[in-house]
KEKE-3310 file (N, C-alpha, C; in steps of 0.2 Angstrom, whole numbers, plus 5000, padded with zeros to 4 digits):
npx = (5217:5215:5219:5209:5196:5198:5195:5183:5176:5177:5172:5159:5155:5153:5144:5134:5133:5127:5118:5110:5110:5101:5090:5088:5085:5073:5064:5063:5061:5045:5038:5024:5025:5028:5021:5017:5020:5003:5006:5018:5026:5024:5038:5037:5035:5046:5056:5059:5065:5074:5082:5084:5091:5102:5107:5109:5115:5127:5133:5127:5130:5143:5150:5147:5152:5167:5168:5165:5176:5187:5185:5190:5202:5208:5205:5216:5226:5226:5225:5240:5248:5244:5251:5263:5272:5275:5280:5277:5268:5260:5257:5253:5240:5233:5232:5225:5213:5210:5207:5195:5186:5184:5179:5167:5159:5157:5145:5138:5125:5113:5102:5092:5083:5099:5107:5097:5093:5093:5098:5109:5118:5120:5126:5138:5143:5141:5133:5124:5135:5133:5132:5144:5143:5152:5164:5163:5161:5173:5183:5180:5181:5193:5202:5197:5199:5190:5191:5183:5177:5185:5182:5176:5161:5157:5161:5149:5138:5138:5132:5128:5138:5151:5152:5156:5164:5167:5171:5181:5190:5195:5201:5211:5219:5221:5231:5246:5256:5272:5271:5262:5265:5267:5262:5250:5243:5232:5223:5227:5222:5209:5206:5205:5196:5184:5186:5184:5172:5167:5169:5162:5148:5150:5153:5139:5132:5134:5131:5118:5114:5117:5115:5104:5093:5092:5093:5095:5088:5075:5073:5076:5062:5052:5036:5019:5016:5027:5032:5041:5041:5029:5028:5039:5037:5038:5051:5061:5057:5061:5076:5077:5075:5084:5094:5091:5093:5108:5111:5105:5111:5124:5122:5118:5123:5136:5139:5135:5139:5153:5150:5148:5156:5167:5162:5163:5176:5181:5193:5190:5176:5169:5168:5161:5174:5186:5194:5205:5209:5201:5190:5190:5189:5177:5167:5170:5171:5159:5152:5153:5151:5135:5134:5136:5126:5115:5120:5120:5106:5099:5094:5100:5094:5080:5077:5082:5072:5062:5065:5064:5050:5047:5052:5055:5062:5072:5086:5090:5096:5112:5114:5113:5122:5134:5131:5137:5147:5152:5152:5159:5172:5172:5172:5185:5195:5190:5194:5198:5194:5207:5220:5228:5222:5211:5210:5209:5198:5190:5188:5184:5184:5183:5171:5161:5163:5157:5143:5141:5138:5132:5118:5119:5116:5104:5099:5099:5093:5078:5075:5077:5067:5055:5054:5061:5058:5042:5041:5044:5035:5037:5034:5042:5040:5044:5062:5077:5081:5072:5063:5074)
npy = (5109:5107:5094:5093:5096:5086:5076:5078:5078:5065:5059:5064:5059:5044:5044:5047:5034:5027:5032:5028:5016:5014:5021:5010:4998:5004:5005:4990:4985:4988:4983:4970:4957:4940:4941:4943:4950:4949:4948:4941:4923:4908:4898:4881:4865:4856:4867:4869:4857:4859:4869:4863:4852:4855:4864:4853:4844:4852:4860:4856:4842:4841:4848:4844:4832:4837:4841:4832:4823:4833:4836:4823:4822:4832:4825:4814:4823:4827:4817:4813:4823:4818:4809:4810:4820:4838:4854:4856:4847:4850:4862:4859:4852:4863:4870:4863:4859:4876:4871:4864:4873:4881:4872:4870:4881:4883:4877:4879:4882:4877:4869:4863:4844:4834:4839:4845:4833:4825:4837:4840:4850:4862:4856:4852:4866:4874:4889:4905:4911:4921:4922:4916:4900:4890:4893:4895:4883:4872:4878:4872:4861:4858:4863:4856:4840:4829:4811:4806:4807:4806:4800:4799:4793:4798:4810:4814:4814:4823:4841:4852:4864:4857:4849:4852:4862:4875:4872:4862:4874:4881:4870:4867:4881:4882:4892:4882:4872:4867:4854:4851:4843:4832:4814:4811:4822:4828:4839:4836:4824:4827:4837:4827:4820:4828:4831:4819:4815:4826:4821:4810:4814:4823:4812:4807:4813:4817:4806:4806:4812:4808:4795:4779:4781:4794:4813:4819:4812:4813:4826:4826:4818:4824:4826:4821:4807:4809:4813:4823:4831:4837:4842:4849:4864:4864:4857:4867:4879:4874:4875:4890:4894:4889:4897:4911:4909:4906:4923:4929:4924:4928:4940:4943:4936:4939:4952:4960:4958:4964:4976:4982:4981:4988:5000:5002:5003:4989:4980:4965:4956:4945:4937:4922:4908:4917:4918:4908:4915:4915:4920:4929:4922:4913:4923:4927:4915:4910:4919:4918:4905:4904:4914:4903:4896:4904:4906:4892:4889:4895:4905:4919:4918:4919:4933:4941:4936:4943:4955:4956:4956:4968:4985:4991:4986:4980:4983:4975:4962:4967:4974:4965:4955:4965:4970:4954:4955:4968:4961:4949:4958:4966:4959:4954:4963:4970:4978:4969:4968:4972:4971:4983:4990:4999:5012:5008:5001:5009:5017:5030:5023:5008:5007:5013:5003:4989:4996:4995:4982:4976:4984:4979:4965:4962:4969:4960:4950:4953:4956:4944:4936:4941:4946:4936:4924:4924:4925:4915:4905:4900:4897:4905:4907:4903:4903:4894:4903:4911:4917:4913)
npz = (5027:5044:5055:5065:5059:5047:5057:5063:5048:5045:5056:5054:5042:5046:5054:5047:5035:5048:5049:5037:5038:5047:5044:5033:5042:5047:5038:5034:5045:5046:5036:5039:5049:5041:5029:5014:4996:4986:4973:4972:4968:4977:4984:4975:4980:4974:4973:4985:4992:4982:4991:5004:5002:4996:5007:5018:5013:5008:5020:5032:5035:5031:5040:5053:5055:5051:5064:5073:5070:5073:5085:5091:5089:5096:5108:5108:5107:5120:5127:5123:5129:5143:5142:5141:5147:5145:5141:5126:5123:5130:5125:5111:5114:5118:5105:5098:5103:5100:5089:5089:5095:5083:5077:5082:5083:5070:5070:5079:5080:5075:5080:5084:5081:5079:5089:5098:5105:5120:5126:5120:5111:5124:5132:5125:5125:5135:5135:5134:5150:5159:5174:5177:5180:5175:5177:5191:5195:5189:5195:5209:5206:5201:5214:5223:5221:5214:5214:5206:5197:5185:5170:5155:5158:5169:5171:5161:5169:5178:5179:5166:5164:5168:5157:5143:5128:5136:5150:5147:5141:5152:5161:5152:5152:5163:5175:5179:5189:5193:5194:5186:5173:5176:5170:5179:5183:5189:5183:5170:5166:5168:5159:5148:5151:5149:5136:5129:5131:5126:5113:5112:5112:5099:5088:5091:5087:5074:5070:5069:5061:5051:5046:5041:5046:5049:5052:5041:5031:5037:5032:5020:5016:5018:5018:5017:5028:5035:5052:5058:5048:5038:5027:5012:5014:5028:5031:5025:5033:5045:5041:5039:5051:5057:5052:5056:5069:5070:5066:5077:5087:5086:5088:5100:5109:5106:5099:5106:5117:5116:5110:5124:5132:5123:5122:5138:5140:5146:5152:5149:5140:5142:5130:5122:5122:5126:5136:5130:5120:5107:5104:5094:5083:5084:5083:5069:5062:5063:5056:5044:5045:5044:5032:5022:5024:5021:5008:5004:5004:4996:4993:4988:4977:4979:4983:4972:4962:4970:4969:4955:4952:4961:4960:4969:4979:4974:4977:4988:4984:4982:4995:5003:5001:5004:5016:5023:5019:5027:5039:5041:5038:5049:5059:5061:5060:5073:5087:5102:5119:5130:5144:5139:5128:5130:5124:5111:5109:5112:5104:5089:5079:5081:5089:5080:5070:5078:5082:5066:5064:5075:5069:5055:5056:5061:5052:5042:5048:5048:5035:5031:5040:5036:5023:5014:5018:5018:5004:5000:5003:5017:5035:5049:5065:5078:5087:5091:5101:5107:5121:5130)
capx = (5213:5216:5217:5202:5193:5198:5193:5177:5174:5177:5165:5151:5153:5152:5136:5129:5132:5123:5108:5107:5107:5096:5085:5086:5081:5067:5059:5061:5053:5039:5033:5021:5027:5027:5016:5020:5017:5000:5010:5025:5025:5028:5039:5036:5039:5052:5061:5061:5066:5084:5084:5083:5096:5109:5110:5110:5123:5134:5134:5128:5133:5151:5151:5143:5157:5170:5165:5167:5185:5192:5186:5195:5211:5207:5206:5222:5232:5227:5230:5246:5249:5244:5256:5270:5272:5280:5277:5277:5265:5254:5254:5249:5233:5229:5231:5220:5207:5208:5202:5189:5182:5183:5173:5161:5159:5151:5138:5134:5117:5111:5101:5087:5087:5104:5109:5092:5091:5096:5101:5117:5121:5119:5131:5143:5142:5135:5133:5130:5134:5133:5132:5152:5143:5157:5170:5164:5162:5178:5187:5179:5184:5202:5205:5195:5202:5188:5196:5178:5177:5191:5183:5170:5155:5157:5159:5141:5131:5139:5129:5128:5142:5154:5153:5159:5171:5169:5176:5187:5194:5197:5203:5217:5222:5220:5238:5249:5261:5276:5271:5257:5267:5267:5257:5245:5240:5223:5220:5229:5217:5202:5204:5205:5189:5179:5185:5182:5165:5164:5170:5157:5142:5150:5153:5134:5126:5134:5129:5111:5112:5120:5111:5100:5084:5094:5089:5097:5084:5072:5071:5074:5058:5046:5028:5014:5017:5033:5030:5045:5041:5025:5028:5046:5038:5040:5058:5065:5058:5068:5083:5080:5074:5092:5098:5090:5095:5112:5110:5102:5117:5130:5121:5115:5128:5144:5142:5132:5144:5158:5149:5146:5166:5171:5159:5164:5183:5183:5199:5187:5171:5166:5164:5163:5182:5190:5201:5209:5211:5197:5184:5188:5189:5170:5162:5171:5168:5150:5147:5156:5147:5130:5135:5137:5119:5111:5121:5117:5098:5098:5089:5100:5087:5073:5080:5082:5065:5059:5067:5062:5046:5044:5058:5056:5064:5079:5092:5090:5102:5117:5112:5113:5130:5139:5130:5139:5155:5156:5150:5166:5177:5174:5175:5193:5199:5187:5198:5196:5196:5213:5223:5233:5220:5208:5209:5208:5192:5183:5192:5178:5184:5181:5162:5158:5163:5155:5139:5139:5139:5124:5113:5117:5115:5098:5093:5097:5087:5073:5074:5077:5062:5050:5054:5062:5054:5037:5041:5046:5028:5038:5033:5046:5040:5051:5069:5078:5081:5067:5061:5079)
capy = (5107:5104:5088:5092:5097:5081:5071:5081:5078:5057:5060:5065:5052:5038:5047:5048:5028:5023:5032:5026:5010:5013:5018:5003:4994:5005:5001:4983:4982:4992:4978:4964:4949:4935:4944:4939:4953:4946:4946:4934:4918:4904:4893:4875:4859:4856:4869:4869:4850:4858:4874:4858:4845:4860:4865:4849:4843:4856:4865:4853:4837:4839:4854:4841:4827:4840:4843:4826:4824:4837:4832:4817:4824:4834:4821:4809:4827:4830:4810:4813:4827:4815:4800:4812:4825:4842:4862:4856:4843:4854:4868:4854:4850:4868:4872:4858:4864:4880:4871:4862:4880:4883:4869:4872:4890:4883:4871:4882:4889:4872:4868:4857:4837:4829:4846:4843:4828:4824:4843:4841:4855:4865:4850:4855:4874:4878:4898:4910:4908:4929:4922:4912:4896:4884:4895:4892:4873:4871:4880:4871:4853:4860:4864:4849:4836:4824:4807:4801:4812:4807:4797:4802:4792:4802:4818:4812:4813:4830:4849:4853:4868:4856:4842:4852:4865:4882:4870:4861:4879:4883:4867:4868:4887:4885:4893:4877:4871:4863:4846:4850:4840:4823:4811:4808:4826:4830:4844:4830:4819:4829:4838:4819:4814:4831:4830:4811:4817:4831:4819:4806:4817:4823:4807:4803:4820:4814:4798:4805:4816:4804:4786:4777:4787:4802:4819:4821:4805:4814:4831:4823:4813:4827:4825:4815:4801:4813:4813:4829:4836:4835:4844:4851:4872:4863:4856:4871:4883:4874:4878:4896:4897:4890:4904:4917:4909:4909:4931:4930:4920:4931:4948:4944:4934:4940:4959:4965:4959:4965:4983:4984:4981:4993:5006:5005:5001:4985:4976:4958:4956:4938:4934:4913:4907:4922:4915:4906:4919:4912:4925:4932:4916:4911:4927:4927:4909:4911:4924:4916:4900:4908:4915:4899:4893:4906:4903:4886:4886:4897:4914:4925:4916:4922:4941:4941:4936:4949:4963:4958:4958:4976:4987:4997:4981:4977:4985:4972:4958:4969:4976:4959:4951:4971:4968:4950:4956:4969:4957:4948:4962:4969:4954:4950:4968:4975:4978:4964:4970:4968:4977:4989:4991:5001:5017:5007:4998:5013:5022:5031:5016:5003:5009:5013:4996:4986:4997:4993:4974:4975:4985:4974:4960:4963:4969:4952:4945:4957:4954:4935:4933:4948:4947:4932:4919:4923:4926:4906:4901:4896:4901:4904:4905:4904:4898:4892:4906:4914:4913:4913)
capz = (5032:5051:5060:5069:5052:5046:5061:5061:5042:5044:5060:5050:5037:5049:5056:5038:5035:5052:5049:5030:5039:5054:5041:5030:5047:5049:5032:5034:5050:5044:5034:5043:5050:5037:5024:5009:4992:4983:4966:4974:4969:4984:4981:4975:4984:4970:4977:4993:4994:4982:4996:5010:5000:4996:5016:5023:5011:5008:5025:5039:5036:5032:5046:5060:5052:5056:5073:5077:5068:5076:5092:5092:5086:5101:5114:5107:5110:5126:5130:5121:5136:5149:5144:5139:5148:5143:5139:5121:5121:5132:5120:5106:5116:5117:5099:5096:5105:5096:5080:5091:5096:5077:5071:5085:5077:5061:5070:5086:5077:5070:5086:5083:5078:5087:5094:5104:5108:5126:5125:5116:5112:5131:5136:5124:5126:5141:5134:5139:5157:5163:5181:5178:5183:5173:5183:5200:5195:5188:5200:5214:5206:5201:5220:5225:5216:5217:5211:5204:5190:5178:5165:5152:5159:5176:5166:5157:5175:5181:5177:5158:5165:5168:5152:5137:5129:5140:5154:5144:5139:5161:5164:5147:5152:5171:5178:5178:5192:5191:5195:5180:5170:5177:5168:5184:5186:5191:5178:5162:5168:5167:5153:5145:5153:5147:5129:5126:5132:5119:5105:5112:5110:5095:5086:5093:5084:5068:5067:5071:5054:5042:5047:5038:5050:5051:5050:5033:5028:5040:5030:5013:5013:5023:5016:5023:5035:5039:5059:5059:5044:5033:5020:5011:5018:5035:5032:5024:5036:5050:5038:5037:5055:5061:5050:5058:5076:5071:5067:5083:5093:5085:5090:5106:5113:5104:5096:5110:5123:5112:5112:5131:5135:5121:5127:5146:5141:5149:5149:5149:5137:5145:5127:5121:5123:5127:5139:5124:5114:5102:5106:5088:5079:5086:5078:5062:5059:5063:5053:5039:5041:5042:5026:5018:5024:5017:4999:5002:5005:4986:4995:4984:4971:4978:4981:4963:4960:4975:4966:4946:4952:4963:4959:4976:4983:4969:4982:4992:4984:4984:5001:5009:4998:5006:5024:5024:5019:5030:5045:5040:5038:5054:5064:5058:5062:5077:5094:5106:5123:5133:5148:5136:5123:5131:5123:5103:5112:5113:5096:5086:5071:5084:5092:5074:5068:5081:5079:5060:5061:5077:5063:5050:5059:5065:5047:5039:5052:5046:5029:5029:5041:5034:5015:5008:5021:5014:4997:4997:5006:5022:5039:5053:5069:5083:5086:5098:5107:5107:5130:5135)
cpx = (5215:5215:5210:5197:5190:5195:5183:5171:5172:5169:5156:5151:5150:5143:5131:5129:5129:5117:5107:5106:5101:5089:5082:5082:5073:5062:5058:5057:5046:5034:5031:5025:5027:5022:5021:5018:5012:5002:5017:5020:5028:5031:5037:5038:5046:5060:5062:5066:5074:5086:5086:5090:5103:5111:5111:5117:5129:5137:5135:5133:5140:5153:5150:5150:5162:5173:5167:5175:5187:5193:5188:5200:5211:5210:5212:5226:5234:5230:5237:5250:5251:5251:5265:5271:5276:5278:5276:5270:5258:5250:5251:5243:5231:5227:5225:5213:5204:5203:5195:5184:5179:5178:5167:5157:5154:5147:5133:5126:5113:5108:5093:5088:5093:5105:5106:5090:5096:5099:5110:5121:5124:5124:5139:5147:5136:5136:5125:5129:5136:5134:5139:5148:5147:5162:5172:5165:5166:5182:5184:5181:5192:5206:5204:5198:5199:5191:5188:5175:5181:5188:5177:5163:5156:5155:5151:5134:5134:5135:5131:5135:5149:5156:5156:5164:5171:5173:5183:5192:5198:5202:5211:5221:5222:5230:5241:5255:5266:5276:5264:5262:5269:5262:5251:5242:5233:5221:5220:5223:5211:5199:5203:5198:5182:5180:5183:5173:5162:5165:5164:5151:5142:5149:5144:5128:5129:5133:5121:5110:5112:5116:5106:5092:5087:5090:5091:5090:5077:5068:5072:5067:5052:5039:5023:5017:5025:5029:5034:5042:5036:5024:5036:5045:5040:5050:5063:5064:5063:5074:5083:5080:5080:5097:5096:5092:5103:5114:5110:5108:5119:5129:5121:5120:5137:5145:5140:5137:5149:5158:5150:5152:5166:5168:5163:5172:5186:5190:5196:5179:5168:5164:5166:5169:5185:5197:5206:5210:5207:5191:5181:5185:5183:5168:5164:5169:5160:5147:5148:5150:5139:5128:5132:5130:5115:5114:5119:5108:5095:5094:5094:5094:5081:5075:5080:5075:5059:5058:5064:5055:5041:5051:5062:5061:5073:5085:5096:5096:5108:5118:5116:5119:5135:5138:5133:5146:5157:5155:5157:5171:5180:5176:5182:5195:5197:5192:5196:5196:5201:5215:5224:5228:5213:5206:5208:5202:5188:5184:5184:5176:5178:5173:5158:5157:5157:5146:5136:5136:5132:5118:5113:5114:5108:5095:5094:5092:5079:5072:5074:5067:5057:5048:5056:5057:5047:5037:5043:5041:5034:5036:5038:5043:5043:5056:5070:5081:5080:5065:5066:5080)
cpy = (5103:5098:5089:5094:5090:5076:5071:5077:5070:5056:5058:5061:5045:5039:5046:5038:5023:5026:5031:5017:5008:5013:5013:4999:4995:5004:4995:4983:4987:4989:4971:4960:4944:4935:4944:4943:4947:4944:4940:4926:4911:4900:4885:4870:4856:4860:4870:4862:4852:4863:4866:4853:4850:4864:4860:4845:4842:4859:4861:4849:4837:4844:4848:4834:4831:4840:4837:4824:4828:4839:4828:4818:4828:4831:4816:4817:4827:4822:4809:4817:4824:4810:4801:4820:4831:4849:4860:4851:4847:4858:4863:4853:4857:4871:4867:4860:4871:4878:4867:4867:4881:4878:4868:4879:4886:4879:4875:4884:4882:4868:4862:4849:4834:4833:4844:4838:4826:4832:4843:4845:4861:4861:4852:4862:4874:4889:4900:4909:4917:4927:4913:4905:4890:4887:4893:4885:4872:4872:4875:4861:4854:4862:4860:4841:4827:4815:4804:4804:4811:4801:4799:4799:4796:4812:4818:4815:4818:4837:4848:4858:4863:4849:4846:4858:4869:4876:4867:4867:4879:4879:4869:4873:4888:4886:4885:4875:4868:4856:4845:4846:4833:4821:4810:4815:4828:4834:4840:4829:4822:4832:4833:4820:4820:4830:4825:4813:4821:4826:4813:4809:4821:4820:4806:4808:4819:4808:4799:4810:4812:4797:4788:4781:4791:4806:4820:4817:4810:4821:4829:4822:4817:4826:4822:4808:4802:4815:4821:4833:4834:4839:4847:4861:4870:4861:4861:4877:4882:4877:4885:4899:4897:4896:4910:4917:4911:4919:4931:4930:4926:4939:4948:4940:4936:4947:4964:4966:4962:4974:4986:4984:4986:4999:5008:5003:4997:4980:4967:4958:4950:4937:4926:4914:4912:4922:4911:4909:4918:4916:4928:4928:4916:4917:4927:4921:4908:4914:4921:4908:4903:4909:4910:4893:4897:4905:4896:4885:4890:4903:4919:4924:4921:4928:4942:4944:4942:4955:4962:4958:4963:4977:4990:4992:4977:4979:4977:4966:4962:4973:4971:4956:4959:4970:4960:4952:4961:4967:4954:4950:4963:4964:4950:4956:4973:4973:4974:4969:4968:4973:4983:4992:4996:5009:5015:5004:5003:5018:5022:5024:5011:5003:5010:5006:4992:4988:4995:4987:4974:4977:4982:4967:4959:4966:4963:4948:4947:4954:4947:4934:4938:4945:4940:4926:4919:4923:4917:4900:4899:4901:4898:4902:4905:4901:4897:4898:4911:4911:4913:4917)
cpz = (5039:5051:5060:5064:5049:5050:5063:5055:5040:5050:5056:5045:5039:5051:5051:5036:5039:5051:5041:5033:5043:5047:5035:5035:5047:5044:5030:5040:5051:5042:5038:5043:5047:5032:5016:5002:4990:4976:4968:4973:4974:4979:4981:4980:4979:4971:4980:4993:4990:4987:5002:5006:5001:5001:5019:5020:5009:5015:5031:5041:5036:5038:5053:5060:5054:5061:5076:5075:5073:5084:5093:5091:5095:5109:5113:5108:5116:5130:5127:5128:5140:5148:5141:5142:5146:5140:5130:5119:5125:5128:5114:5108:5114:5111:5096:5097:5103:5090:5082:5092:5089:5074:5076:5082:5071:5064:5075:5084:5077:5078:5086:5081:5084:5090:5100:5106:5115:5127:5124:5117:5117:5134:5133:5125:5130:5140:5134:5144:5161:5170:5182:5182:5182:5177:5188:5200:5192:5190:5207:5213:5205:5208:5223:5224:5215:5211:5206:5199:5184:5173:5163:5154:5165:5175:5163:5162:5177:5175:5171:5160:5165:5162:5146:5134:5133:5147:5153:5144:5146:5160:5158:5148:5158:5170:5182:5183:5190:5190:5188:5174:5171:5175:5173:5186:5186:5185:5170:5162:5166:5163:5147:5145:5149:5140:5124:5129:5126:5113:5106:5109:5103:5088:5087:5085:5074:5066:5065:5066:5050:5043:5044:5039:5051:5050:5046:5032:5031:5034:5024:5010:5016:5017:5021:5026:5038:5047:5060:5055:5037:5029:5018:5013:5023:5037:5029:5027:5043:5049:5041:5046:5058:5059:5054:5067:5077:5071:5074:5089:5092:5089:5097:5112:5112:5103:5100:5115:5122:5114:5119:5131:5133:5125:5135:5144:5145:5147:5147:5146:5142:5137:5126:5119:5124:5129:5136:5120:5108:5101:5098:5082:5079:5082:5072:5059:5059:5058:5044:5038:5042:5036:5020:5018:5023:5010:5000:5000:5000:4987:4991:4979:4971:4981:4977:4962:4964:4970:4958:4948:4955:4962:4964:4979:4979:4972:4986:4992:4986:4991:5005:5009:5004:5015:5027:5026:5024:5037:5044:5041:5046:5060:5066:5061:5069:5083:5098:5114:5128:5137:5143:5130:5126:5126:5113:5105:5112:5110:5093:5079:5074:5089:5083:5071:5071:5081:5072:5061:5067:5071:5057:5051:5059:5057:5043:5041:5051:5040:5028:5031:5037:5027:5012:5014:5019:5007:4994:5001:5016:5030:5046:5061:5076:5083:5092:5102:5109:5115:5133:5140)
residu = (MET:THR:HIS:ARG:ASP:SER:PHE:SER:THR:ALA:ASN:LYS:GLY:ARG:ARG:ARG:VAL:LEU:MET:ALA:ILE:LEU:MET:THR:VAL:SER:ALA:ILE:THR:ALA:VAL:PRO:CYS:GLY:ARG:ALA:ASP:ALA:GLN:GLU:LYS:PRO:LYS:VAL:ALA:PRO:GLU:LEU:ALA:ALA:MET:VAL:THR:SER:ALA:VAL:ASP:ASN:THR:ILE:VAL:PRO:ALA:TYR:GLN:PHE:PHE:ALA:ASP:VAL:SER:GLY:LYS:THR:THR:ALA:ALA:ILE:ALA:GLU:TRP:CYS:ASP:HIS:PRO:SER:PRO:ALA:THR:GLN:GLU:ALA:ALA:ARG:LYS:SER:PHE:HIS:GLY:ASN:VAL:HIS:ALA:TRP:ALA:ARG:ILE:GLN:HIS:ILE:ARG:PHE:GLY:PRO:ALA:ARG:THR:ASN:ASN:ARG:TRP:GLN:ARG:ILE:ALA:PHE:LEU:PRO:ASP:PRO:ARG:GLY:VAL:VAL:ARG:ARG:GLN:VAL:ALA:LYS:VAL:LEU:ALA:GLU:HIS:PRO:GLN:ASN:LEU:LEU:THR:VAL:GLU:ALA:ILE:ALA:GLU:GLN:SER:ALA:ALA:LEU:GLN:GLY:LEU:PRO:ALA:LEU:GLU:LEU:VAL:LEU:PHE:ALA:ALA:THR:LYS:ALA:GLU:ALA:TYR:ASP:ALA:GLN:THR:TYR:GLN:CYS:ARG:LEU:ALA:LYS:ALA:ILE:SER:GLY:HIS:VAL:THR:LYS:LEU:ALA:ASN:GLU:MET:ALA:SER:ASP:TRP:ASP:GLY:PRO:ALA:GLY:TRP:ARG:HIS:ARG:LEU:PHE:THR:ALA:GLY:PRO:GLY:ASN:LYS:ASP:TYR:GLN:SER:PRO:ASN:GLU:ALA:ALA:SER:GLU:LEU:VAL:ARG:THR:LEU:LEU:THR:GLY:LEU:GLN:LEU:VAL:ARG:GLU:GLU:MET:LEU:LEU:VAL:TRP:LEU:LYS:ALA:ALA:GLU:ALA:LYS:MET:ALA:TRP:ALA:GLY:LEU:PRO:PHE:GLU:LYS:SER:GLY:GLN:ALA:ARG:ASP:VAL:VAL:ALA:THR:SER:VAL:VAL:ALA:LEU:ARG:ASN:LEU:HIS:ASN:ALA:LEU:HIS:LEU:ASP:ARG:VAL:ILE:SER:GLU:ILE:GLY:ALA:LYS:ASP:LYS:SER:LYS:ALA:TRP:MET:LYS:GLY:TRP:ILE:ALA:LYS:ALA:TYR:GLY:ASP:LEU:GLU:HIS:ASP:ALA:LYS:THR:MET:VAL:LEU:PRO:ALA:LYS:ASN:SER:ALA:ALA:GLU:ILE:ALA:SER:ASP:TYR:ASN:LEU:MET:ALA:LEU:ARG:ARG:SER:ARG:ILE:ASN:ILE:ASN:ALA:LEU:ARG:GLN:LEU:ILE:GLY:ARG:GLU:ILE:ALA:PRO:ALA:SER:ALA:LEU:THR:ILE:GLY:PHE:ASN:GLU:LEU:ASP:GLY:ASP)
# end
């Protein structure tokens, strides 16, 4: 077999894979949204309460506390850079920021409750930002050096674009001049103020989850008299809706942006936290966090019950596990845009992986929203990204 024949055969194989996935999506989307088969027994309150308890205690509350802890460490690392300026302390501050972004990726899809209060999630991560608002505002501040912005309180009064991690990224990774290692440099002091503000918001959210009257308590006490969740169904629906929000976020704000850049052979995609080299970690961490939430919600048990009652749907459990696995693998191996990677990013293999990821994540959303949620008597409705 010639090299050309081998290449053609490989392409045909890839096309068959894509066609199989597309047929799966078509079959899923043919099911009316929100309909459960008559023979399927809806989940009862104790089962739904167990889903909520597992998701909140095993994934959400620990992840929020982790974000608060890591945010504090980032602020401390930046303060060390300011107090003892050197290339080493600056690099340590940047590495700490990487951890901060990783911790945020674990919770960025959770946009109800403490994250929604005072619009905290958008103040922490003003994303997506297709118009470059963060870049323009940070550039203006770094050029003009207004002295009245160098406190946490002052940052909190600015636009959301200047308050969070995207702004902190641009400040920390801005080109530094020789005097940047002076303890009083504007860049360092501004970074410390922004990071301190992120830490404040992170601590507030963690406290609002785990406090005596926090959102953990509200979800656990769903029922009559609870102004937020009047039944376990409403509480469980909130968490499944959060999973769907996260899948949509990864698809629209990450994978589609990445794919567009690959198809155009661009050297820069505009992915979240691309400047600091954290774009891949954000995508990969987001996918892992969503799979963990899926598992914590006991959705595989629901899928098994669906397959046991309707043999034509028995394939769903295995397919979902493989889809998550493929997403995790692809996120770690797909080629990112770079000045010297035009050929690699537009290669058949890379484009195939990006398109497969896009299709897989869309199919997961369809299966969860159209099959799993109705089987659990859950009403999903709109998510936080609808209408954006």
